[in-house]
N, C-alpha and C positions, 0 to 999 in steps of 0.2 A: 169774472170769477165764477159765476153760476155755471157757465158752460164748462169751465175747467173742472169743477167739482163733478158735474154730470159725466164728463169724459172719464174722470178717475173712477167713478162708481161703476162704469161699464167694464172696466178692466178686471181680469181675474186676480186672485191673490198672488199668484206667481209673478204676474206682470207688475203688480204693485210693489212686491218685494224687490224685483229687479230695478224698478224705477227709483225706489228709496236708496238702493245701493249706488246707483248712478248719481243721484243728487248728493249723497254723502261724499262721494269721490270729488265731485265738482266743488263742493264747499271746501274740502281740504285743500284743493288746488288753489282756489281763490284766496283762502286765508294765508297760504304760504306766500303767495304773490304780495299780499298786503304786508306780511311780516318782513319780507325781503326789502321793503321800502319802495317797491315799484308802484307806478301809477296804475290804478285799476281803471279799465275802460268804462265800466258802469258800476259805480259804487252801490247802487240800489240792487244790483244782481244778488249779492250775498243775502240781503234781507228777503228778497223774493224767493230765493232757493230755500231758505229756512222755513218760510211760510208754506211753500209747496210740500216740503218734507213733512211738516206738521199735518197737513191735509191728508197726505198719503197714509201716515201712521194712524191718524184718527179713523179713517175709513177701515183700515185693517183691524184696529181694536174694536170698532163697532161690530164688524163681521164676527170676530172671535167671541164677543159677548153674546151675540145672537145665536151662534152655534152652540154655546154652552147652555143656553136656556132650553133648547129643544131636545 
C-alpha cells in the first residue's frame, strides 16, 4: 500500500482526475454486475476500488488545501 500511495503522489492532478474517473466507471460496472445477479469474479475488487478512489481523492484534496494556503 505504501508503494501505491507513493506512486499516486508522483502523478499530476490531471492524471489523478483521469484515474478517479476510470475507477468510478469500473465501480459502476462492477455494481451493475452484482445487481444483475451475476457472480463476481473477485468480490474484494469493489472494496479495493473504493479504497483506491478514496486515496486518489484524498491526495487531490491535500494538494488543493496546500495550494490555497500559499
